[in-house]
PDBQT receptor file of N, H, CA, C and O in Angstrom, charges set to zero:
ATOM      1  N   MET A   1      -8.407   8.287   8.822  1.00  0.00    +0.000 N 
ATOM      2  CA  MET A   1      -7.730   7.917   7.596  1.00  0.00    +0.000 C 
ATOM      3  C   MET A   1      -7.394   9.179   6.823  1.00  0.00    +0.000 C 
ATOM      4  O   MET A   1      -8.287   9.929   6.427  1.00  0.00    +0.000 OA
ATOM      5  N   ALA A   2      -6.137   9.406   6.614  1.00  0.00    +0.000 N 
ATOM      6  H   ALA A   2      -5.412   8.797   6.936  1.00  0.00    +0.000 HD
ATOM      7  CA  ALA A   2      -5.685  10.588   5.903  1.00  0.00    +0.000 C 
ATOM      8  C   ALA A   2      -5.727  10.402   4.391  1.00  0.00    +0.000 C 
ATOM      9  O   ALA A   2      -5.840  11.377   3.648  1.00  0.00    +0.000 OA
ATOM     10  N   LEU A   3      -5.636   9.162   3.933  1.00  0.00    +0.000 N 
ATOM     11  H   LEU A   3      -5.543   8.369   4.536  1.00  0.00    +0.000 HD
ATOM     12  CA  LEU A   3      -5.687   8.897   2.499  1.00  0.00    +0.000 C 
ATOM     13  C   LEU A   3      -7.147   8.881   2.050  1.00  0.00    +0.000 C 
ATOM     14  O   LEU A   3      -7.988   8.237   2.676  1.00  0.00    +0.000 OA
ATOM     15  N   THR A   4      -7.435   9.578   0.987  1.00  0.00    +0.000 N 
ATOM     16  H   THR A   4      -6.752  10.102   0.478  1.00  0.00    +0.000 HD
ATOM     17  CA  THR A   4      -8.812   9.618   0.502  1.00  0.00    +0.000 C 
ATOM     18  C   THR A   4      -9.157   8.336  -0.240  1.00  0.00    +0.000 C 
ATOM     19  O   THR A   4      -8.276   7.642  -0.746  1.00  0.00    +0.000 OA
ATOM     20  N   GLN A   5     -10.429   8.035  -0.298  1.00  0.00    +0.000 N 
ATOM     21  H   GLN A   5     -11.145   8.599   0.113  1.00  0.00    +0.000 HD
ATOM     22  CA  GLN A   5     -10.873   6.843  -1.009  1.00  0.00    +0.000 C 
ATOM     23  C   GLN A   5     -10.556   6.959  -2.499  1.00  0.00    +0.000 C 
ATOM     24  O   GLN A   5     -10.258   5.958  -3.151  1.00  0.00    +0.000 OA
ATOM     25  N   LYS A   6     -10.619   8.153  -3.026  1.00  0.00    +0.000 N 
ATOM     26  H   LYS A   6     -10.861   8.966  -2.496  1.00  0.00    +0.000 HD
ATOM     27  CA  LYS A   6     -10.299   8.379  -4.433  1.00  0.00    +0.000 C 
ATOM     28  C   LYS A   6      -8.844   7.978  -4.722  1.00  0.00    +0.000 C 
ATOM     29  O   LYS A   6      -8.563   7.346  -5.740  1.00  0.00    +0.000 OA
ATOM     30  N   LEU A   7      -7.930   8.345  -3.828  1.00  0.00    +0.000 N 
ATOM     31  H   LEU A   7      -8.158   8.859  -3.001  1.00  0.00    +0.000 HD
ATOM     32  CA  LEU A   7      -6.525   7.976  -3.988  1.00  0.00    +0.000 C 
ATOM     33  C   LEU A   7      -6.349   6.470  -3.822  1.00  0.00    +0.000 C 
ATOM     34  O   LEU A   7      -5.648   5.835  -4.610  1.00  0.00    +0.000 OA
ATOM     35  N   LEU A   8      -6.976   5.903  -2.809  1.00  0.00    +0.000 N 
ATOM     36  H   LEU A   8      -7.545   6.419  -2.169  1.00  0.00    +0.000 HD
ATOM     37  CA  LEU A   8      -6.855   4.466  -2.560  1.00  0.00    +0.000 C 
ATOM     38  C   LEU A   8      -7.354   3.638  -3.746  1.00  0.00    +0.000 C 
ATOM     39  O   LEU A   8      -6.819   2.565  -4.026  1.00  0.00    +0.000 OA
ATOM     40  N   ASP A   9      -8.367   4.133  -4.433  1.00  0.00    +0.000 N 
ATOM     41  H   ASP A   9      -8.801   5.005  -4.206  1.00  0.00    +0.000 HD
ATOM     42  CA  ASP A   9      -8.905   3.421  -5.599  1.00  0.00    +0.000 C 
ATOM     43  C   ASP A   9      -7.924   3.397  -6.758  1.00  0.00    +0.000 C 
ATOM     44  O   ASP A   9      -8.028   2.534  -7.630  1.00  0.00    +0.000 OA
ATOM     45  N   ARG A  10      -6.988   4.313  -6.789  1.00  0.00    +0.000 N 
ATOM     46  H   ARG A  10      -6.904   5.015  -6.081  1.00  0.00    +0.000 HD
ATOM     47  CA  ARG A  10      -6.034   4.417  -7.893  1.00  0.00    +0.000 C 
ATOM     48  C   ARG A  10      -4.674   3.769  -7.614  1.00  0.00    +0.000 C 
ATOM     49  O   ARG A  10      -3.906   3.517  -8.542  1.00  0.00    +0.000 OA
ATOM     50  N   LEU A  11      -4.381   3.504  -6.358  1.00  0.00    +0.000 N 
ATOM     51  H   LEU A  11      -5.005   3.709  -5.604  1.00  0.00    +0.000 HD
ATOM     52  CA  LEU A  11      -3.070   2.948  -6.006  1.00  0.00    +0.000 C 
ATOM     53  C   LEU A  11      -2.969   1.474  -6.380  1.00  0.00    +0.000 C 
ATOM     54  O   LEU A  11      -3.878   0.688  -6.109  1.00  0.00    +0.000 OA
ATOM     55  N   VAL A  12      -1.858   1.112  -7.004  1.00  0.00    +0.000 N 
ATOM     56  H   VAL A  12      -1.120   1.750  -7.224  1.00  0.00    +0.000 HD
ATOM     57  CA  VAL A  12      -1.603  -0.285  -7.379  1.00  0.00    +0.000 C 
ATOM     58  C   VAL A  12      -0.199  -0.674  -6.932  1.00  0.00    +0.000 C 
ATOM     59  O   VAL A  12       0.656   0.182  -6.703  1.00  0.00    +0.000 OA
ATOM     60  N   CYS A  13       0.020  -1.956  -6.813  1.00  0.00    +0.000 N 
ATOM     61  H   CYS A  13      -0.674  -2.652  -6.999  1.00  0.00    +0.000 HD
ATOM     62  CA  CYS A  13       1.333  -2.491  -6.442  1.00  0.00    +0.000 C 
ATOM     63  C   CYS A  13       2.332  -2.178  -7.555  1.00  0.00    +0.000 C 
ATOM     64  O   CYS A  13       2.034  -2.416  -8.725  1.00  0.00    +0.000 OA
ATOM     65  N   PRO A  14       3.502  -1.652  -7.219  1.00  0.00    +0.000 N 
ATOM     66  CA  PRO A  14       4.487  -1.342  -8.253  1.00  0.00    +0.000 C 
ATOM     67  C   PRO A  14       5.065  -2.596  -8.921  1.00  0.00    +0.000 C 
ATOM     68  O   PRO A  14       5.631  -2.504 -10.011  1.00  0.00    +0.000 OA
ATOM     69  N   SER A  15       4.932  -3.748  -8.290  1.00  0.00    +0.000 N 
ATOM     70  H   SER A  15       4.473  -3.823  -7.405  1.00  0.00    +0.000 HD
ATOM     71  CA  SER A  15       5.481  -4.977  -8.863  1.00  0.00    +0.000 C 
ATOM     72  C   SER A  15       4.504  -5.681  -9.804  1.00  0.00    +0.000 C 
ATOM     73  O   SER A  15       4.850  -6.003 -10.941  1.00  0.00    +0.000 OA
ATOM     74  N   CYS A  16       3.282  -5.918  -9.323  1.00  0.00    +0.000 N 
ATOM     75  H   CYS A  16       3.001  -5.657  -8.399  1.00  0.00    +0.000 HD
ATOM     76  CA  CYS A  16       2.331  -6.708 -10.111  1.00  0.00    +0.000 C 
ATOM     77  C   CYS A  16       1.177  -5.898 -10.702  1.00  0.00    +0.000 C 
ATOM     78  O   CYS A  16       0.411  -6.413 -11.516  1.00  0.00    +0.000 OA
ATOM     79  N   LYS A  17       1.052  -4.647 -10.299  1.00  0.00    +0.000 N 
ATOM     80  H   LYS A  17       1.674  -4.229  -9.637  1.00  0.00    +0.000 HD
ATOM     81  CA  LYS A  17       0.013  -3.731 -10.791  1.00  0.00    +0.000 C 
ATOM     82  C   LYS A  17      -1.403  -4.079 -10.338  1.00  0.00    +0.000 C 
ATOM     83  O   LYS A  17      -2.373  -3.620 -10.943  1.00  0.00    +0.000 OA
ATOM     84  N   LYS A  18      -1.535  -4.886  -9.280  1.00  0.00    +0.000 N 
ATOM     85  H   LYS A  18      -0.747  -5.258  -8.789  1.00  0.00    +0.000 HD
ATOM     86  CA  LYS A  18      -2.844  -5.208  -8.724  1.00  0.00    +0.000 C 
ATOM     87  C   LYS A  18      -3.213  -4.165  -7.670  1.00  0.00    +0.000 C 
ATOM     88  O   LYS A  18      -2.344  -3.487  -7.124  1.00  0.00    +0.000 OA
ATOM     89  N   LYS A  19      -4.516  -4.046  -7.391  1.00  0.00    +0.000 N 
ATOM     90  H   LYS A  19      -5.223  -4.597  -7.835  1.00  0.00    +0.000 HD
ATOM     91  CA  LYS A  19      -5.018  -3.077  -6.422  1.00  0.00    +0.000 C 
ATOM     92  C   LYS A  19      -4.460  -3.362  -5.029  1.00  0.00    +0.000 C 
ATOM     93  O   LYS A  19      -4.320  -4.516  -4.625  1.00  0.00    +0.000 OA
ATOM     94  N   LEU A  20      -4.149  -2.297  -4.311  1.00  0.00    +0.000 N 
ATOM     95  H   LEU A  20      -4.263  -1.359  -4.639  1.00  0.00    +0.000 HD
ATOM     96  CA  LEU A  20      -3.659  -2.416  -2.940  1.00  0.00    +0.000 C 
ATOM     97  C   LEU A  20      -4.814  -2.245  -1.964  1.00  0.00    +0.000 C 
ATOM     98  O   LEU A  20      -5.732  -1.462  -2.208  1.00  0.00    +0.000 OA
ATOM     99  N   ASP A  21      -4.766  -2.980  -0.861  1.00  0.00    +0.000 N 
ATOM    100  H   ASP A  21      -4.020  -3.616  -0.663  1.00  0.00    +0.000 HD
ATOM    101  CA  ASP A  21      -5.768  -2.862   0.191  1.00  0.00    +0.000 C 
ATOM    102  C   ASP A  21      -5.177  -2.057   1.340  1.00  0.00    +0.000 C 
ATOM    103  O   ASP A  21      -4.036  -2.275   1.747  1.00  0.00    +0.000 OA
ATOM    104  N   TYR A  22      -5.977  -1.118   1.857  1.00  0.00    +0.000 N 
ATOM    105  H   TYR A  22      -6.903  -0.941   1.526  1.00  0.00    +0.000 HD
ATOM    106  CA  TYR A  22      -5.529  -0.292   2.976  1.00  0.00    +0.000 C 
ATOM    107  C   TYR A  22      -5.919  -0.964   4.279  1.00  0.00    +0.000 C 
ATOM    108  O   TYR A  22      -7.089  -1.282   4.489  1.00  0.00    +0.000 OA
ATOM    109  N   GLU A  23      -4.955  -1.181   5.152  1.00  0.00    +0.000 N 
ATOM    110  H   GLU A  23      -4.004  -0.923   4.982  1.00  0.00    +0.000 HD
ATOM    111  CA  GLU A  23      -5.216  -1.716   6.481  1.00  0.00    +0.000 C 
ATOM    112  C   GLU A  23      -5.046  -0.583   7.479  1.00  0.00    +0.000 C 
ATOM    113  O   GLU A  23      -3.934  -0.221   7.865  1.00  0.00    +0.000 OA
ATOM    114  N   GLU A  24      -6.169  -0.047   7.877  1.00  0.00    +0.000 N 
ATOM    115  H   GLU A  24      -7.071  -0.341   7.563  1.00  0.00    +0.000 HD
ATOM    116  CA  GLU A  24      -6.173   1.129   8.748  1.00  0.00    +0.000 C 
ATOM    117  C   GLU A  24      -5.527   0.842  10.104  1.00  0.00    +0.000 C 
ATOM    118  O   GLU A  24      -4.844   1.700  10.663  1.00  0.00    +0.000 OA
ATOM    119  N   LYS A  25      -5.741  -0.354  10.625  1.00  0.00    +0.000 N 
ATOM    120  H   LYS A  25      -6.296  -1.051  10.171  1.00  0.00    +0.000 HD
ATOM    121  CA  LYS A  25      -5.194  -0.719  11.942  1.00  0.00    +0.000 C 
ATOM    122  C   LYS A  25      -3.668  -0.575  11.964  1.00  0.00    +0.000 C 
ATOM    123  O   LYS A  25      -3.106   0.003  12.894  1.00  0.00    +0.000 OA
ATOM    124  N   ASP A  26      -3.005  -1.106  10.930  1.00  0.00    +0.000 N 
ATOM    125  H   ASP A  26      -3.462  -1.576  10.174  1.00  0.00    +0.000 HD
ATOM    126  CA  ASP A  26      -1.541  -1.066  10.865  1.00  0.00    +0.000 C 
ATOM    127  C   ASP A  26      -1.019   0.102  10.039  1.00  0.00    +0.000 C 
ATOM    128  O   ASP A  26       0.191   0.321   9.963  1.00  0.00    +0.000 OA
ATOM    129  N   ASP A  27      -1.925   0.851   9.421  1.00  0.00    +0.000 N 
ATOM    130  H   ASP A  27      -2.907   0.674   9.483  1.00  0.00    +0.000 HD
ATOM    131  CA  ASP A  27      -1.597   2.014   8.593  1.00  0.00    +0.000 C 
ATOM    132  C   ASP A  27      -0.568   1.666   7.507  1.00  0.00    +0.000 C 
ATOM    133  O   ASP A  27       0.496   2.277   7.404  1.00  0.00    +0.000 OA
ATOM    134  N   HIS A  28      -0.929   0.663   6.707  1.00  0.00    +0.000 N 
ATOM    135  H   HIS A  28      -1.793   0.166   6.790  1.00  0.00    +0.000 HD
ATOM    136  CA  HIS A  28      -0.102   0.332   5.558  1.00  0.00    +0.000 C 
ATOM    137  C   HIS A  28      -0.975  -0.208   4.429  1.00  0.00    +0.000 C 
ATOM    138  O   HIS A  28      -2.145  -0.534   4.630  1.00  0.00    +0.000 OA
ATOM    139  N   LEU A  29      -0.388  -0.294   3.248  1.00  0.00    +0.000 N 
ATOM    140  H   LEU A  29       0.563  -0.029   3.085  1.00  0.00    +0.000 HD
ATOM    141  CA  LEU A  29      -1.072  -0.812   2.074  1.00  0.00    +0.000 C 
ATOM    142  C   LEU A  29      -0.557  -2.212   1.799  1.00  0.00    +0.000 C 
ATOM    143  O   LEU A  29       0.647  -2.462   1.865  1.00  0.00    +0.000 OA
ATOM    144  N   VAL A  30      -1.471  -3.127   1.488  1.00  0.00    +0.000 N 
ATOM    145  H   VAL A  30      -2.448  -2.924   1.433  1.00  0.00    +0.000 HD
ATOM    146  CA  VAL A  30      -1.109  -4.529   1.319  1.00  0.00    +0.000 C 
ATOM    147  C   VAL A  30      -1.419  -5.002  -0.093  1.00  0.00    +0.000 C 
ATOM    148  O   VAL A  30      -2.487  -4.730  -0.640  1.00  0.00    +0.000 OA
ATOM    149  N   CYS A  31      -0.454  -5.720  -0.668  1.00  0.00    +0.000 N 
ATOM    150  H   CYS A  31       0.413  -5.941  -0.223  1.00  0.00    +0.000 HD
ATOM    151  CA  CYS A  31      -0.677  -6.423  -1.930  1.00  0.00    +0.000 C 
ATOM    152  C   CYS A  31      -0.799  -7.899  -1.582  1.00  0.00    +0.000 C 
ATOM    153  O   CYS A  31       0.183  -8.546  -1.219  1.00  0.00    +0.000 OA
ATOM    154  N   ASN A  32      -2.012  -8.422  -1.697  1.00  0.00    +0.000 N 
ATOM    155  H   ASN A  32      -2.810  -7.896  -1.992  1.00  0.00    +0.000 HD
ATOM    156  CA  ASN A  32      -2.239  -9.829  -1.343  1.00  0.00    +0.000 C 
ATOM    157  C   ASN A  32      -1.595 -10.777  -2.347  1.00  0.00    +0.000 C 
ATOM    158  O   ASN A  32      -1.199 -11.882  -1.977  1.00  0.00    +0.000 OA
ATOM    159  N   LYS A  33      -1.483 -10.372  -3.600  1.00  0.00    +0.000 N 
ATOM    160  H   LYS A  33      -1.805  -9.474  -3.901  1.00  0.00    +0.000 HD
ATOM    161  CA  LYS A  33      -0.868 -11.231  -4.612  1.00  0.00    +0.000 C 
ATOM    162  C   LYS A  33       0.622 -11.419  -4.340  1.00  0.00    +0.000 C 
ATOM    163  O   LYS A  33       1.124 -12.542  -4.397  1.00  0.00    +0.000 OA
ATOM    164  N   CYS A  34       1.331 -10.331  -4.046  1.00  0.00    +0.000 N 
ATOM    165  H   CYS A  34       0.923  -9.419  -4.000  1.00  0.00    +0.000 HD
ATOM    166  CA  CYS A  34       2.775 -10.393  -3.796  1.00  0.00    +0.000 C 
ATOM    167  C   CYS A  34       3.103 -10.753  -2.349  1.00  0.00    +0.000 C 
ATOM    168  O   CYS A  34       4.216 -11.186  -2.051  1.00  0.00    +0.000 OA
ATOM    169  N   GLY A  35       2.138 -10.576  -1.457  1.00  0.00    +0.000 N 
ATOM    170  H   GLY A  35       1.234 -10.224  -1.699  1.00  0.00    +0.000 HD
ATOM    171  CA  GLY A  35       2.373 -10.874  -0.045  1.00  0.00    +0.000 C 
ATOM    172  C   GLY A  35       3.273  -9.866   0.632  1.00  0.00    +0.000 C 
ATOM    173  O   GLY A  35       4.114 -10.233   1.452  1.00  0.00    +0.000 OA
ATOM    174  N   VAL A  36       3.102  -8.585   0.294  1.00  0.00    +0.000 N 
ATOM    175  H   VAL A  36       2.419  -8.287  -0.373  1.00  0.00    +0.000 HD
ATOM    176  CA  VAL A  36       3.926  -7.538   0.893  1.00  0.00    +0.000 C 
ATOM    177  C   VAL A  36       3.052  -6.382   1.378  1.00  0.00    +0.000 C 
ATOM    178  O   VAL A  36       1.904  -6.226   0.962  1.00  0.00    +0.000 OA
ATOM    179  N   ALA A  37       3.626  -5.587   2.262  1.00  0.00    +0.000 N 
ATOM    180  H   ALA A  37       4.559  -5.714   2.600  1.00  0.00    +0.000 HD
ATOM    181  CA  ALA A  37       2.968  -4.390   2.771  1.00  0.00    +0.000 C 
ATOM    182  C   ALA A  37       3.854  -3.185   2.508  1.00  0.00    +0.000 C 
ATOM    183  O   ALA A  37       5.074  -3.254   2.655  1.00  0.00    +0.000 OA
ATOM    184  N   TYR A  38       3.235  -2.092   2.122  1.00  0.00    +0.000 N 
ATOM    185  H   TYR A  38       2.244  -2.036   2.003  1.00  0.00    +0.000 HD
ATOM    186  CA  TYR A  38       3.941  -0.832   1.881  1.00  0.00    +0.000 C 
ATOM    187  C   TYR A  38       3.553   0.143   2.982  1.00  0.00    +0.000 C 
ATOM    188  O   TYR A  38       2.370   0.351   3.249  1.00  0.00    +0.000 OA
ATOM    189  N   ARG A  39       4.542   0.732   3.611  1.00  0.00    +0.000 N 
ATOM    190  H   ARG A  39       5.504   0.563   3.394  1.00  0.00    +0.000 HD
ATOM    191  CA  ARG A  39       4.282   1.648   4.725  1.00  0.00    +0.000 C 
ATOM    192  C   ARG A  39       3.762   2.991   4.212  1.00  0.00    +0.000 C 
ATOM    193  O   ARG A  39       3.914   3.342   3.042  1.00  0.00    +0.000 OA
ATOM    194  N   ILE A  40       3.153   3.711   5.124  1.00  0.00    +0.000 N 
ATOM    195  H   ILE A  40       3.030   3.425   6.075  1.00  0.00    +0.000 HD
ATOM    196  CA  ILE A  40       2.682   5.068   4.850  1.00  0.00    +0.000 C 
ATOM    197  C   ILE A  40       3.402   5.975   5.828  1.00  0.00    +0.000 C 
ATOM    198  O   ILE A  40       3.287   5.799   7.041  1.00  0.00    +0.000 OA
ATOM    199  N   THR A  41       4.141   6.940   5.313  1.00  0.00    +0.000 N 
ATOM    200  H   THR A  41       4.235   7.082   4.328  1.00  0.00    +0.000 HD
ATOM    201  CA  THR A  41       4.906   7.870   6.143  1.00  0.00    +0.000 C 
ATOM    202  C   THR A  41       4.374   9.278   5.943  1.00  0.00    +0.000 C 
ATOM    203  O   THR A  41       4.373   9.802   4.829  1.00  0.00    +0.000 OA
ATOM    204  N   GLU A  42       3.924   9.884   7.027  1.00  0.00    +0.000 N 
ATOM    205  H   GLU A  42       3.925   9.459   7.932  1.00  0.00    +0.000 HD
ATOM    206  CA  GLU A  42       3.382  11.242   6.985  1.00  0.00    +0.000 C 
ATOM    207  C   GLU A  42       2.326  11.384   5.899  1.00  0.00    +0.000 C 
ATOM    208  O   GLU A  42       2.340  12.339   5.122  1.00  0.00    +0.000 OA
ATOM    209  N   ASN A  43       1.402  10.413   5.857  1.00  0.00    +0.000 N 
ATOM    210  H   ASN A  43       1.390   9.638   6.489  1.00  0.00    +0.000 HD
ATOM    211  CA  ASN A  43       0.283  10.375   4.917  1.00  0.00    +0.000 C 
ATOM    212  C   ASN A  43       0.702  10.206   3.466  1.00  0.00    +0.000 C 
ATOM    213  O   ASN A  43      -0.072  10.516   2.560  1.00  0.00    +0.000 OA
ATOM    214  N   ILE A  44       1.920   9.717   3.229  1.00  0.00    +0.000 N 
ATOM    215  H   ILE A  44       2.549   9.465   3.964  1.00  0.00    +0.000 HD
ATOM    216  CA  ILE A  44       2.405   9.483   1.870  1.00  0.00    +0.000 C 
ATOM    217  C   ILE A  44       2.754   8.001   1.736  1.00  0.00    +0.000 C 
ATOM    218  O   ILE A  44       3.623   7.507   2.455  1.00  0.00    +0.000 OA
ATOM    219  N   PRO A  45       2.087   7.284   0.822  1.00  0.00    +0.000 N 
ATOM    220  CA  PRO A  45       2.417   5.881   0.604  1.00  0.00    +0.000 C 
ATOM    221  C   PRO A  45       3.820   5.738   0.010  1.00  0.00    +0.000 C 
ATOM    222  O   PRO A  45       4.159   6.407  -0.966  1.00  0.00    +0.000 OA
ATOM    223  N   VAL A  46       4.620   4.873   0.598  1.00  0.00    +0.000 N 
ATOM    224  H   VAL A  46       4.344   4.329   1.391  1.00  0.00    +0.000 HD
ATOM    225  CA  VAL A  46       5.973   4.607   0.108  1.00  0.00    +0.000 C 
ATOM    226  C   VAL A  46       5.892   3.335  -0.736  1.00  0.00    +0.000 C 
ATOM    227  O   VAL A  46       5.978   2.224  -0.213  1.00  0.00    +0.000 OA
ATOM    228  N   LEU A  47       5.728   3.513  -2.045  1.00  0.00    +0.000 N 
ATOM    229  H   LEU A  47       5.659   4.415  -2.470  1.00  0.00    +0.000 HD
ATOM    230  CA  LEU A  47       5.512   2.385  -2.947  1.00  0.00    +0.000 C 
ATOM    231  C   LEU A  47       6.802   1.989  -3.656  1.00  0.00    +0.000 C 
ATOM    232  O   LEU A  47       6.872   1.950  -4.885  1.00  0.00    +0.000 OA
ATOM    233  N   LEU A  48       7.800   1.703  -2.866  1.00  0.00    +0.000 N 
ATOM    234  H   LEU A  48       7.744   1.735  -1.868  1.00  0.00    +0.000 HD
ATOM    235  CA  LEU A  48       9.080   1.239  -3.389  1.00  0.00    +0.000 C 
ATOM    236  C   LEU A  48       9.195  -0.250  -3.104  1.00  0.00    +0.000 C 
ATOM    237  O   LEU A  48       9.144  -0.677  -1.951  1.00  0.00    +0.000 OA
ATOM    238  N   ALA A  49       9.350  -1.036  -4.165  1.00  0.00    +0.000 N 
ATOM    239  H   ALA A  49       9.391  -0.689  -5.102  1.00  0.00    +0.000 HD
ATOM    240  CA  ALA A  49       9.411  -2.492  -4.001  1.00  0.00    +0.000 C 
ATOM    241  C   ALA A  49      10.550  -2.912  -3.073  1.00  0.00    +0.000 C 
ATOM    242  O   ALA A  49      10.421  -3.896  -2.344  1.00  0.00    +0.000 OA
ATOM    243  N   ASP A  50      11.651  -2.185  -3.091  1.00  0.00    +0.000 N 
ATOM    244  H   ASP A  50      11.756  -1.386  -3.682  1.00  0.00    +0.000 HD
ATOM    245  CA  ASP A  50      12.795  -2.505  -2.231  1.00  0.00    +0.000 C 
ATOM    246  C   ASP A  50      12.492  -2.302  -0.749  1.00  0.00    +0.000 C 
ATOM    247  O   ASP A  50      13.134  -2.912   0.107  1.00  0.00    +0.000 OA
ATOM    248  N   GLU A  51      11.532  -1.459  -0.448  1.00  0.00    +0.000 N 
ATOM    249  H   GLU A  51      11.010  -0.964  -1.142  1.00  0.00    +0.000 HD
ATOM    250  CA  GLU A  51      11.210  -1.155   0.943  1.00  0.00    +0.000 C 
ATOM    251  C   GLU A  51       9.938  -1.857   1.426  1.00  0.00    +0.000 C 
ATOM    252  O   GLU A  51       9.493  -1.632   2.551  1.00  0.00    +0.000 OA
ATOM    253  N   ALA A  52       9.364  -2.696   0.586  1.00  0.00    +0.000 N 
ATOM    254  H   ALA A  52       9.726  -2.879  -0.328  1.00  0.00    +0.000 HD
ATOM    255  CA  ALA A  52       8.152  -3.427   0.969  1.00  0.00    +0.000 C 
ATOM    256  C   ALA A  52       8.484  -4.452   2.053  1.00  0.00    +0.000 C 
ATOM    257  O   ALA A  52       9.559  -5.052   2.061  1.00  0.00    +0.000 OA
ATOM    258  N   GLN A  53       7.540  -4.632   2.956  1.00  0.00    +0.000 N 
ATOM    259  H   GLN A  53       6.666  -4.144   2.949  1.00  0.00    +0.000 HD
ATOM    260  CA  GLN A  53       7.720  -5.582   4.059  1.00  0.00    +0.000 C 
ATOM    261  C   GLN A  53       6.962  -6.861   3.731  1.00  0.00    +0.000 C 
ATOM    262  O   GLN A  53       5.770  -6.810   3.427  1.00  0.00    +0.000 OA
ATOM    263  N   LYS A  54       7.636  -8.005   3.788  1.00  0.00    +0.000 N 
ATOM    264  H   LYS A  54       8.604  -8.046   4.034  1.00  0.00    +0.000 HD
ATOM    265  CA  LYS A  54       6.978  -9.284   3.511  1.00  0.00    +0.000 C 
ATOM    266  C   LYS A  54       6.010  -9.613   4.631  1.00  0.00    +0.000 C 
ATOM    267  O   LYS A  54       6.279  -9.366   5.806  1.00  0.00    +0.000 OA
ATOM    268  N   LEU A  55       4.887 -10.171   4.241  1.00  0.00    +0.000 N 
ATOM    269  H   LEU A  55       4.668 -10.372   3.286  1.00  0.00    +0.000 HD
ATOM    270  CA  LEU A  55       3.872 -10.556   5.232  1.00  0.00    +0.000 C 
ATOM    271  C   LEU A  55       4.032 -11.997   5.655  1.00  0.00    +0.000 C 
ATOM    272  O   LEU A  55       3.262 -12.487   6.482  1.00  0.00    +0.000 OA
TER     273      LEU A  55
């Protein structure tokens, strides 16, 4: 895991502002409230609502 726990504790969904869950298997961040996943590219979370993938 390239993302530190300190960073993961601070990341929130750009739409609803709820905490994001890191799914190491798929290497993305998930917002369970919105039902979307945000990709991680080169160890950088891409937190753009337009680019979120619906679950």
